[in-house]
Phi, psi and omega in degrees: 000129176272126186210145176234133176235161183220142173239185180302317185250349190235150169245121176258111189224167176295147173289152172229167178296337178294347181276355188304311184294314180297321179292314181299306184282339181280316181210331187294333179257011182261108183297337177290329177278310188287347179296340179261002181258165180281346181251160184279161176300134178287134181268340179212163178295337176296323175302314181295319179298322178296317179295314179299319178301316179296313181299317182296319176297326181290345177299343178291338180277126183297334181275350184272114179238122184214121184245137163278137178260115182247132176280113187301316184301319182263348187053045182235144177284125183239353180174194180211152176214136183208169171269108185280347179169185179225134177234117185055042180063022175252120178295145178242122183264142170228153182202164174205159186211141174306138184301324183292349179253006177295152174063031177238004177084002183295316183290323176300317179298314180295317182296315178299323179296313180294319177299314179302318179298312181296320178295325179292339178270006174101356177288137180265334182224150175224138180256140174223128178251150175212144173298140182305322183285349181275081185303314182300314181293320177298323177294317178303312183298318179295320178297334179271006178094011180292136177247125180296123181249340185193146170233130184210164177266138179224142176267127177258103186299323181293334180258350181052050177206160175263141179226160174264127182249134170262124179256128180240152173237129174252124183248145177296134182287000000 
């Protein structure tokens, strides 16, 4: 589903193929960002273009919601946030952000916006997972009202390693 949302500082919009360069150089090729993601660091812009092509095709599915996060003031792509799936009819959010924009409140702002949208569509709960070692992401989730419900070990096949995952639930007030 193609959808655009807006906050005070951000535009959450559909990705386009024009985003490939900004995505690649902004976060997809940054090992400091991708070490906390389920997928590996992109080695070439072609990797990023393949992912974008897949995401753009998925917009045809009504349940698929995926936003490019654009900083309105700069008109620059700084990250992404999406519904990575649904478990027991509970949306699961995933996100990433260019390292130079960490600790400025952008992801909390984007996440709260997506949560508000999902709650307005009738969802009572939203799940967000983060690797235990990802201190920043765990803080974002807590700022958005996330309550830790479970900690478990998970094997990430693309990274060929086991990680500890913190699972949070954000509930509509």
